[in-house]
ChimeraX commands (.cxc) that place a marker at each C-alpha (Angstrom):
marker #1 position 95.28,-54.00,230.09 radius 0.5
marker #1 position 93.06,-50.83,230.61 radius 0.5
marker #1 position 89.59,-50.39,229.02 radius 0.5
marker #1 position 89.21,-47.51,226.89 radius 0.5
marker #1 position 85.60,-47.18,227.74 radius 0.5
marker #1 position 84.37,-44.96,230.61 radius 0.5
marker #1 position 83.31,-46.50,233.81 radius 0.5
marker #1 position 80.26,-45.65,235.97 radius 0.5
marker #1 position 81.08,-47.43,239.28 radius 0.5
marker #1 position 82.85,-50.39,237.70 radius 0.5
marker #1 position 80.53,-50.59,234.77 radius 0.5
marker #1 position 80.73,-49.65,231.08 radius 0.5
marker #1 position 78.03,-47.03,230.08 radius 0.5
marker #1 position 75.00,-49.14,228.62 radius 0.5
marker #1 position 76.34,-52.35,230.20 radius 0.5
marker #1 position 74.05,-54.73,231.94 radius 0.5
marker #1 position 73.71,-54.82,235.49 radius 0.5
marker #1 position 71.71,-57.19,237.50 radius 0.5
marker #1 position 70.15,-58.24,233.98 radius 0.5
marker #1 position 68.72,-54.82,233.17 radius 0.5
marker #1 position 70.20,-52.66,230.34 radius 0.5
marker #1 position 71.41,-49.29,231.64 radius 0.5
marker #1 position 69.95,-46.06,230.18 radius 0.5
marker #1 position 71.94,-43.34,231.52 radius 0.5
marker #1 position 71.78,-39.81,230.27 radius 0.5
marker #1 position 73.01,-36.70,231.78 radius 0.5
marker #1 position 70.88,-34.16,233.93 radius 0.5
marker #1 position 71.26,-31.46,231.62 radius 0.5
marker #1 position 69.09,-33.49,229.14 radius 0.5
marker #1 position 66.02,-33.32,231.10 radius 0.5
marker #1 position 63.11,-30.58,231.05 radius 0.5
marker #1 position 61.88,-28.43,233.97 radius 0.5
marker #1 position 59.26,-30.81,235.94 radius 0.5
marker #1 position 61.12,-34.08,235.22 radius 0.5
marker #1 position 62.15,-36.50,238.26 radius 0.5
marker #1 position 65.15,-38.63,237.57 radius 0.5
marker #1 position 67.28,-40.82,239.65 radius 0.5
marker #1 position 71.17,-40.48,239.82 radius 0.5
marker #1 position 73.24,-43.28,238.60 radius 0.5
marker #1 position 76.76,-41.61,239.16 radius 0.5
marker #1 position 78.84,-38.69,238.61 radius 0.5
marker #1 position 81.48,-38.57,236.01 radius 0.5
marker #1 position 84.83,-36.78,236.89 radius 0.5
marker #1 position 86.91,-36.65,240.04 radius 0.5
marker #1 position 88.32,-34.55,242.79 radius 0.5
marker #1 position 86.74,-31.55,244.44 radius 0.5
marker #1 position 83.85,-31.22,242.05 radius 0.5
marker #1 position 82.83,-34.76,242.35 radius 0.5
marker #1 position 83.10,-34.70,246.27 radius 0.5
marker #1 position 80.98,-31.36,246.23 radius 0.5
marker #1 position 78.28,-33.09,244.22 radius 0.5
marker #1 position 78.25,-36.13,246.58 radius 0.5
marker #1 position 78.24,-33.93,249.73 radius 0.5
marker #1 position 75.10,-32.25,248.25 radius 0.5
marker #1 position 73.27,-35.70,247.81 radius 0.5
marker #1 position 74.03,-36.47,244.32 radius 0.5
marker #1 position 74.60,-40.17,245.04 radius 0.5
marker #1 position 73.26,-43.37,243.12 radius 0.5
marker #1 position 69.71,-43.91,243.93 radius 0.5
marker #1 position 68.77,-40.29,244.97 radius 0.5
marker #1 position 66.00,-38.60,243.31 radius 0.5
marker #1 position 66.29,-35.25,241.65 radius 0.5
marker #1 position 63.66,-32.94,240.33 radius 0.5
marker #1 position 64.48,-30.24,237.55 radius 0.5
marker #1 position 62.87,-27.34,239.06 radius 0.5
marker #1 position 63.72,-24.59,236.37 radius 0.5
marker #1 position 66.05,-23.36,234.10 radius 0.5
marker #1 position 67.49,-19.56,234.37 radius 0.5
marker #1 position 66.31,-17.35,231.27 radius 0.5
marker #1 position 69.60,-18.09,229.57 radius 0.5
marker #1 position 69.41,-21.67,230.31 radius 0.5
marker #1 position 72.32,-21.37,232.92 radius 0.5
marker #1 position 72.43,-22.28,235.66 radius 0.5
marker #1 position 69.76,-25.04,236.17 radius 0.5
marker #1 position 67.97,-25.43,239.64 radius 0.5
marker #1 position 67.39,-28.85,240.96 radius 0.5
marker #1 position 65.70,-30.07,244.26 radius 0.5
marker #1 position 67.57,-32.81,245.93 radius 0.5
marker #1 position 66.31,-34.32,249.23 radius 0.5
marker #1 position 64.37,-31.09,249.86 radius 0.5
marker #1 position 67.07,-28.76,249.06 radius 0.5
marker #1 position 67.19,-26.26,245.92 radius 0.5
marker #1 position 70.52,-26.84,244.30 radius 0.5
marker #1 position 71.70,-24.76,241.20 radius 0.5
marker #1 position 74.23,-26.30,238.82 radius 0.5
marker #1 position 75.73,-24.79,235.75 radius 0.5
marker #1 position 75.04,-26.81,232.56 radius 0.5
marker #1 position 78.31,-28.13,232.14 radius 0.5
marker #1 position 78.18,-29.29,235.92 radius 0.5
marker #1 position 74.80,-31.03,235.29 radius 0.5
marker #1 position 76.20,-32.88,232.15 radius 0.5
marker #1 position 78.59,-34.94,234.52 radius 0.5
marker #1 position 75.62,-36.19,236.48 radius 0.5
marker #1 position 74.43,-39.42,235.23 radius 0.5
marker #1 position 70.87,-40.38,235.68 radius 0.5
marker #1 position 67.83,-42.19,234.30 radius 0.5
marker #1 position 64.14,-41.18,234.38 radius 0.5
marker #1 position 62.04,-42.83,236.86 radius 0.5
marker #1 position 59.87,-43.85,233.85 radius 0.5
marker #1 position 62.89,-46.01,232.44 radius 0.5
marker #1 position 63.56,-47.28,236.11 radius 0.5
marker #1 position 59.99,-48.43,236.42 radius 0.5
marker #1 position 59.98,-50.29,233.00 radius 0.5
marker #1 position 63.43,-51.75,233.50 radius 0.5
marker #1 position 62.03,-53.56,236.62 radius 0.5
marker #1 position 59.20,-55.19,234.68 radius 0.5
marker #1 position 61.33,-57.03,232.42 radius 0.5
marker link #1:1,2 radius 0.2
marker link #1:2,3 radius 0.2
marker link #1:3,4 radius 0.2
marker link #1:4,5 radius 0.2
marker link #1:5,6 radius 0.2
marker link #1:6,7 radius 0.2
marker link #1:7,8 radius 0.2
marker link #1:8,9 radius 0.2
marker link #1:9,10 radius 0.2
marker link #1:10,11 radius 0.2
marker link #1:11,12 radius 0.2
marker link #1:12,13 radius 0.2
marker link #1:13,14 radius 0.2
marker link #1:14,15 radius 0.2
marker link #1:15,16 radius 0.2
marker link #1:16,17 radius 0.2
marker link #1:17,18 radius 0.2
marker link #1:18,19 radius 0.2
marker link #1:19,20 radius 0.2
marker link #1:20,21 radius 0.2
marker link #1:21,22 radius 0.2
marker link #1:22,23 radius 0.2
marker link #1:23,24 radius 0.2
marker link #1:24,25 radius 0.2
marker link #1:25,26 radius 0.2
marker link #1:26,27 radius 0.2
marker link #1:27,28 radius 0.2
marker link #1:28,29 radius 0.2
marker link #1:29,30 radius 0.2
marker link #1:30,31 radius 0.2
marker link #1:31,32 radius 0.2
marker link #1:32,33 radius 0.2
marker link #1:33,34 radius 0.2
marker link #1:34,35 radius 0.2
marker link #1:35,36 radius 0.2
marker link #1:36,37 radius 0.2
marker link #1:37,38 radius 0.2
marker link #1:38,39 radius 0.2
marker link #1:39,40 radius 0.2
marker link #1:40,41 radius 0.2
marker link #1:41,42 radius 0.2
marker link #1:42,43 radius 0.2
marker link #1:43,44 radius 0.2
marker link #1:44,45 radius 0.2
marker link #1:45,46 radius 0.2
marker link #1:46,47 radius 0.2
marker link #1:47,48 radius 0.2
marker link #1:48,49 radius 0.2
marker link #1:49,50 radius 0.2
marker link #1:50,51 radius 0.2
marker link #1:51,52 radius 0.2
marker link #1:52,53 radius 0.2
marker link #1:53,54 radius 0.2
marker link #1:54,55 radius 0.2
marker link #1:55,56 radius 0.2
marker link #1:56,57 radius 0.2
marker link #1:57,58 radius 0.2
marker link #1:58,59 radius 0.2
marker link #1:59,60 radius 0.2
marker link #1:60,61 radius 0.2
marker link #1:61,62 radius 0.2
marker link #1:62,63 radius 0.2
marker link #1:63,64 radius 0.2
marker link #1:64,65 radius 0.2
marker link #1:65,66 radius 0.2
marker link #1:66,67 radius 0.2
marker link #1:67,68 radius 0.2
marker link #1:68,69 radius 0.2
marker link #1:69,70 radius 0.2
marker link #1:70,71 radius 0.2
marker link #1:71,72 radius 0.2
marker link #1:72,73 radius 0.2
marker link #1:73,74 radius 0.2
marker link #1:74,75 radius 0.2
marker link #1:75,76 radius 0.2
marker link #1:76,77 radius 0.2
marker link #1:77,78 radius 0.2
marker link #1:78,79 radius 0.2
marker link #1:79,80 radius 0.2
marker link #1:80,81 radius 0.2
marker link #1:81,82 radius 0.2
marker link #1:82,83 radius 0.2
marker link #1:83,84 radius 0.2
marker link #1:84,85 radius 0.2
marker link #1:85,86 radius 0.2
marker link #1:86,87 radius 0.2
marker link #1:87,88 radius 0.2
marker link #1:88,89 radius 0.2
marker link #1:89,90 radius 0.2
marker link #1:90,91 radius 0.2
marker link #1:91,92 radius 0.2
marker link #1:92,93 radius 0.2
marker link #1:93,94 radius 0.2
marker link #1:94,95 radius 0.2
marker link #1:95,96 radius 0.2
marker link #1:96,97 radius 0.2
marker link #1:97,98 radius 0.2
marker link #1:98,99 radius 0.2
marker link #1:99,100 radius 0.2
marker link #1:100,101 radius 0.2
marker link #1:101,102 radius 0.2
marker link #1:102,103 radius 0.2
marker link #1:103,104 radius 0.2
marker link #1:104,105 radius 0.2
marker link #1:105,106 radius 0.2
marker link #1:106,107 radius 0.2
view
């Protein structure tokens, strides 16, 4: 029987992994200057493949550089490269803030 929940690399969103609760949000939810860690990418096909090729892989750190005047696109810095994504593309990148990562590890 198939589960109706969305999966993130075999885990339900919000499910515990390695004894820690997951705090996934999407990349669009952060402000300029924030640094986050990639947890996964929603979707499939060429779009997902393109993001992975650009370095959006689990564990990669991403800094939100700036938003365009009309909030679209958004510029990010990942592995020293500047990458612009549309807001709807950024919504498909699941991340968590480094602050949440640090507090989870203390538990």
